C-alpha positions in Angstrom: -17.3 -3.1 26.1 -15.6 -6.0 24.2 -15.8 -6.1 20.5 -17.9 -9.3 20.6 -20.6 -7.4 22.6 -20.6 -4.3 20.5 -24.0 -2.5 20.6 -25.8 -2.1 17.3 -25.7 1.4 15.9 -27.7 2.9 13.0 -26.9 1.7 9.5 -24.9 3.8 7.2 -26.7 5.5 4.3 -26.4 4.2 0.7 -24.3 7.3 -0.1 -21.7 6.3 2.6 -21.7 2.7 1.5 -21.2 3.8 -2.1 -18.4 6.0 -0.9 -16.7 3.2 0.9 -17.1 0.8 -2.0 -15.7 3.4 -4.4 -12.6 3.8 -2.3 -12.2 0.1 -2.0 -12.3 -0.2 -5.8 -9.5 2.4 -6.0 -7.4 0.4 -3.6 -8.1 -2.9 -5.6 -7.2 -1.2 -8.9 -3.9 0.0 -7.4 -3.1 -3.6 -6.3 -4.0 -5.0 -9.7 -1.7 -2.5 -11.5 1.2 -3.2 -9.2 1.1 -7.0 -9.1 0.5 -7.2 -12.9 3.8 -5.7 -13.8 5.7 -7.2 -10.9 4.5 -10.7 -11.8 6.0 -10.2 -15.2 9.4 -9.0 -13.8 11.1 -12.3 -14.6 10.0 -12.0 -18.3 11.1 -8.4 -18.3 14.4 -9.4 -16.8 14.9 -12.0 -19.5 14.0 -9.7 -22.3 16.4 -7.0 -21.2 19.1 -9.6 -20.1 19.5 -8.0 -16.6 21.5 -9.0 -13.6 20.1 -8.7 -10.1 22.0 -5.4 -9.7 20.6 -4.0 -12.9 17.1 -5.2 -11.9 17.5 -3.2 -8.7 18.4 -0.1 -10.8 15.4 -0.7 -12.9 13.2 -0.9 -9.8 14.9 2.2 -8.5 13.3 4.2 -11.4 9.8 3.4 -10.2 10.9 4.1 -6.6 12.3 7.5 -7.5 9.1 8.5 -9.2 7.0 7.2 -6.3 9.2 9.0 -3.7 9.0 12.3 -5.6 5.3 11.9 -6.0 4.7 11.0 -2.3 6.9 13.8 -1.1 4.8 16.4 -3.0 1.5 14.6 -2.3 0.6 16.6 0.8 0.7 19.9 -1.2 -1.0 18.3 -4.2 -3.9 16.9 -2.2 -4.5 20.1 -0.3 -4.5 21.9 -3.6 -6.5 19.6 -5.8 -8.4 17.4 -3.4 -8.1 13.7 -2.9 -10.6 12.7 -5.7 -8.9 14.6 -8.5 -5.5 13.4 -7.3 -6.6 9.8 -7.4 -8.1 10.2 -10.9 -5.0 11.9 -12.3 -2.7 9.4 -10.7 -4.6 6.4 -12.0 -4.7 7.7 -15.5 -0.9 8.1 -15.5 -0.6 4.6 -14.1 -2.8 3.2 -16.9 -0.7 4.8 -19.6 2.6 3.9 -17.9 1.7 0.2 -17.7 1.4 0.0 -21.5 4.7 1.9 -21.9 6.5 -0.5 -19.5 5.4 -3.4 -21.7 6.4 -1.6 -24.9 9.7 -0.4 -23.6 10.9 -3.7 -22.0 9.8 -6.2 -24.6 8.9 -4.5 -27.9 11.7 -2.0 -27.9 13.9 -4.2 -25.6 15.3 -1.0 -24.1 16.3 -0.7 -20.5 16.3 3.1 -20.6 12.8 3.1 -22.1 11.5 0.7 -19.5 13.1 2.7 -16.7 11.5 5.9 -18.0 8.1 4.2 -18.1 8.6 2.9 -14.6 9.4 6.4 -13.4 6.1 7.6 -14.8 4.4 4.7 -13.2 5.9 5.7 -9.8 4.8 9.3 -10.2 1.2 8.2 -10.8 1.2 5.5 -8.0 2.7 7.6 -5.2 0.2 10.5 -5.2 -2.7 8.1 -6.0 -1.9 5.9 -2.9 -1.5 8.8 -0.5 -4.8 10.4 -1.7 -6.5 7.0 -1.3 -5.3 6.8 2.3 -6.7 10.3 3.0 -10.0 9.3 1.4 -10.0 6.0 3.3 -9.3 7.7 6.6 -12.4 9.9 6.1 -14.6 6.9 5.4 -13.1 5.3 8.5 -14.1 8.3 10.7 -17.6 8.4 9.2 -18.2 4.7 9.9 -16.4 4.8 13.3 -14.6 1.5 12.7 -11.1 0.3 11.9 -11.9 -0.3 8.2 -8.5 0.8 6.9 -7.1 -2.8 7.0 -10.1 -3.9 4.9 -9.5 -1.1 2.4 -5.9 -2.3 2.1 -7.2 -5.8 1.9 -8.9 -4.6 -1.3 -5.5 -3.6 -2.5 -4.2 -7.0 -1.6 -7.1 -8.7 -3.4 -6.1 -6.7 -6.4 -2.6 -8.0 -6.1 -3.9 -11.6 -5.8 -5.8 -11.1 -9.0 -2.8 -9.4 -10.7 -0.4 -12.1 -9.5 -2.8 -14.9 -10.7 -3.3 -13.3 -14.1 0.4 -12.6 -14.4 1.3 -16.2 -13.6 -1.2 -17.4 -16.3 0.1 -14.9 -18.7 3.7 -16.1 -18.1 2.6 -19.7 -18.5 0.8 -19.0 -21.7 3.6 -16.7 -23.0 1.2 -13.7 -23.4 3.2 -10.7 -24.6 4.0 -8.4 -21.8 2.8 -5.3 -23.7 -0.6 -6.8 -24.4 -1.0 -8.0 -20.9 -0.1 -4.7 -19.2 -2.0 -2.6 -21.8 -5.2 -4.4 -21.0 -4.7 -4.2 -17.3 -4.0 -0.4 -17.6 -7.3 0.1 -19.3 -9.2 -1.8 -16.7 -7.4 0.1 -13.9 -8.4 3.5 -15.3 -12.0 2.5 -15.9 -12.4 1.0 -12.4 -11.0 4.1 -10.6 -12.9 6.7 -12.5 -16.3 5.1 -12.1 -15.7 4.6 -8.4 -14.5 8.2 -7.9 -17.9 9.6 -8.6 -18.9 8.6 -5.0 -15.9 10.1 -3.2 -17.0 12.6 -0.5 -13.9 13.6 1.6 -13.4 16.8 -0.4 -17.1 17.9 0.1 -17.4 17.3 3.8 -14.0 18.1 5.3 -13.9 17.3 9.0 -17.6 16.4 9.1 -17.1 13.0 10.6 -14.7 14.4 13.1 -17.3 16.8 14.5 -19.6 14.0 15.6 -19.6 13.6 19.4 -21.1 10.2 20.3 -20.1 7.2 22.5 -17.0 5.1 22.5 -15.8 3.3 19.4 -16.2 0.0 21.3 -20.0 0.6 21.5 -20.8 2.0 18.1 -20.6 0.1 14.8 -21.6 2.8 12.4 -22.0 6.5 12.9 -25.3 8.1 12.1 -25.4 9.7 8.7 -25.6 13.5 8.8 -29.0 14.8 7.6 -27.5 17.4 5.3 -24.2 17.5 3.5 -22.3 20.7 4.5 -21.3 23.1 1.8 -17.6 22.6 0.8 -15.3 24.7 2.8 -12.6 26.9 1.3 -9.3 25.1 1.3 -6.2 26.5 3.1 -4.1 28.9 1.3 -0.8 27.7 -0.4 1.1 29.2 2.6 -1.2 27.4 5.0 -0.7 24.1 3.0 3.1 24.5 3.4 2.8 25.2 7.1 0.8 22.1 7.7 3.2 19.8 5.9 6.4 21.4 7.5 4.8 21.2 11.0 4.1 17.5 10.5 7.8 16.9 9.8 8.7 18.2 13.3 6.3 16.0 15.2 8.0 13.1 17.1 5.0 10.8 16.9 4.6 11.3 13.1 8.3 10.5 12.6 8.2 7.4 14.7 5.1 6.3 12.8 7.1 6.8 9.6 9.9 4.6 11.0 7.4 1.9 11.8 5.9 2.1 8.4 9.4 2.1 6.8 10.3 -1.4 8.0 6.8 -2.8 7.2 6.8 -1.2 3.8 10.2 -2.6 3.0 9.0 -6.0 4.1 6.0 -5.7 1.8 7.8 -4.1 -1.1 10.8 -6.5 -1.0 8.3 -9.3 -1.5 6.8 -7.6 -4.5 10.2 -6.8 -6.0 12.2 -9.9 -5.2 10.1 -12.9 -4.1 9.4 -14.2 -7.6 13.1 -13.9 -8.5 14.3 -15.2 -5.1 12.2 -18.3 -5.6 13.1 -18.8 -9.2 16.8 -18.3 -8.7 17.4 -19.2 -5.1 15.4 -22.4 -5.2 16.0 -23.1 -8.9 12.4 -23.1 -10.0 10.6 -21.8 -13.1 9.4 -18.3 -13.6 5.8 -19.5 -13.3 6.5 -21.0 -9.9 8.2 -17.7 -8.9 5.0 -15.9 -9.8 3.0 -18.4 -7.8 5.2 -17.8 -4.8 4.4 -14.1 -4.9 0.7 -15.1 -5.2 1.0 -17.1 -1.9 2.5 -14.0 -0.2 -0.3 -11.7 -1.4 -3.0 -14.2 -0.5 -1.7 -14.4 3.1 -1.4 -10.6 3.2 -5.0 -10.2 2.1 -6.2 -12.6 4.7 -4.3 -10.7 7.4 -5.9 -7.4 6.3 -9.4 -9.0 6.2 -9.0 -10.1 9.8 -7.4 -6.8 10.8 -10.6 -4.9 11.7 -11.7 -7.5 14.3 -8.2 -7.8 15.8 -7.7 -4.1 16.0 -11.2 -3.5 17.6 -10.4 -6.2 20.2 -6.7 -5.7 21.0 -5.7 -2.2 19.7 -3.1 -1.1 17.3 0.1 -1.7 19.4 -0.5 -5.3 20.3 -1.5 -6.2 16.8 1.5 -4.4 15.2 3.9 -6.2 17.6 2.4 -9.6 16.7 2.5 -8.8 13.0 6.2 -7.7 13.2 7.1 -10.9 15.0 5.4 -13.0 12.4 7.1 -11.2 9.6 10.6 -11.6 11.2 9.9 -15.4 11.6 8.6 -15.8 8.0 11.6 -13.9 6.6 14.1 -15.9 8.6 12.6 -19.2 7.5 12.3 -18.2 3.9 16.0 -17.2 3.8 17.4 -20.3 5.6 15.0 -23.0 4.6 16.7 -26.0 2.8 13.4 -27.0 1.3 11.2 -25.2 -1.3 8.0 -26.3 0.4 9.0 -24.8 3.7 10.0 -21.6 2.0 6.5 -21.4 0.4 5.0 -21.9 3.8 7.2 -19.1 5.3 5.8 -16.7 2.7 2.4 -17.1 4.3 3.9 -16.0 7.7 5.8 -13.2 6.0 2.6 -12.0 4.2 0.5 -12.1 7.4 3.2 -10.3 9.3 3.5 -7.2 7.0 -0.3 -7.1 6.3 -1.3 -4.4 8.8 1.8 -2.2 9.1 1.0 0.2 6.3 -2.8 0.5 6.8 -2.5 0.9 10.6 0.3 3.5 10.1 -1.9 5.5 7.7 -4.9 5.3 10.0 -2.8 6.5 13.0 -1.3 9.3 11.0 -4.8 10.5 10.1 -6.3 10.4 13.6 -6.8 14.2 13.4 -8.6 15.0 10.2 -7.4 18.6 10.3 -3.8 17.4 9.7 -4.5 14.1 8.0 -3.2 15.0 4.5 0.0 16.5 5.8 0.7 13.7 8.3 -0.2 10.9 5.9 2.1 12.5 3.4 5.0 12.6 5.9 4.5 9.0 7.0 4.1 7.9 3.4 7.3 9.7 2.4 9.3 8.0 5.1 7.8 4.7 4.2 8.5 5.1 0.5 12.1 5.6 1.4 12.1 1.8 1.7 11.0 1.6 -2.0 13.6 4.2 -3.0 16.6 2.6 -1.2 15.5 -1.0 -1.1 15.7 -2.1 -4.7 19.2 -1.0 -5.5 20.6 -2.0 -2.1 19.0 -5.4 -2.3 20.1 -5.8 -5.9 23.8 -5.0 -5.0 23.6 -7.4 -2.0 22.0 -10.0 -4.2 25.0 -9.9 -6.6 27.3 -10.7 -3.7 25.4 -13.1 -1.5 22.3 -14.0 -3.5 18.9 -12.6 -3.4 17.7 -14.9 -0.6 20.4 -13.9 1.8 20.1 -10.2 0.9 16.6 -10.3 2.4 18.2 -10.4 5.9 18.6 -6.7 5.5 14.8 -6.5 5.3 14.5 -8.6 8.5 16.6 -6.1 10.4 14.4 -3.2 9.4 11.2 -5.1 10.3 12.9 -5.3 13.7 12.8 -1.5 13.8 9.1 -1.6 13.1 8.7 -3.9 16.1 10.6 -1.5 18.3 8.5 1.6 17.2 5.1 -0.1 17.2 4.1 1.9 20.3 3.9 5.1 18.3 0.6 3.9 16.9 -1.0 4.1 20.3 -4.0 6.5 20.6 -6.7 4.3 19.1 -9.0 5.1 22.1 -12.2 7.1 22.1 -10.3 10.3 22.0 -8.9 9.7 18.6 -12.4 9.3 17.2 -13.9 12.3 18.9 -11.2 14.9 18.0 
């Protein structure tokens, strides 16, 4: 049955809706934290007197922390549970944001700023992987492709963060004050929403439901009783799950697909503000606004993702998205006009909007291996954040930041070629 003729199913319970909303708040807080410091990158660059290459090295500090955190996240989540992982990660992020501001502008020390960004990456990586595990559990309970909308909450947070960052830059608000306040809001938002998380208490409960096709059900019926928490796997079992996921062809291909899309998303966060300010000779405030255009487009793409995925499936949508991203990147790099480059950012943002959320959803199709597979796919994807900043910074020193983005375009082409790995969004995936 077509998505437009979907039969009406029973409504979700208030507990499930509170669970979904709490997870969405965690996503939004993560986006707010990320965009807040990224939008002040031009000010941090100026305070530390950095070149594009040294900016890349500074960004590498966060990437190293994120990569290490993501690589260990499968073990951490299986040991602590997704809720405690999210809470711990968000607390570390909140403290680290203040330290980034103090290290970069008050102390004016690149090593101090780099150390703070490493801590920020450590908190962000495990937090984001655990959020995807929690989000996949909500998705299975609701029987709908809601992962794009959860990531849209992340994008909404980046829109808010970019907007506030642009205003803070325009009004010359000290970076330490700005990021310190944001860090406090982030921790409060996540910890209040985490009270409603349920993935740790009902492992695999949604997966045991055996109802009709996804196309004919909007929401799954709420179980009448919440099962008692099951004993988690032993440490040896945890290791076996993660190591086995690294040997699965589909999981590795999903990782490659996410790699290109993650680089397309991350490169915009790291470099769009500087590429616009330096490449098109505009102000830092206009650079921050350019990033805002990108994240608004990405948010709109994620908000529409549920309908598109329900109607056309993962593979078709991913191929369309990759094609849009390639077009947007090419126009942004080669455009002779600033206004056309700004318009290209919209295509770029729409194009990369669904790569990461769909990759996470596909990796979590089987709830029994969700944490391990999401960890593997995230680790491969985060390799883009590990290698991207220094390589793009070095290329930027030689050819300019704008033309360095052609390397991103090439890897998005890899995502286009591997989009077929996301197939299996049929009824079987929701009845496993």
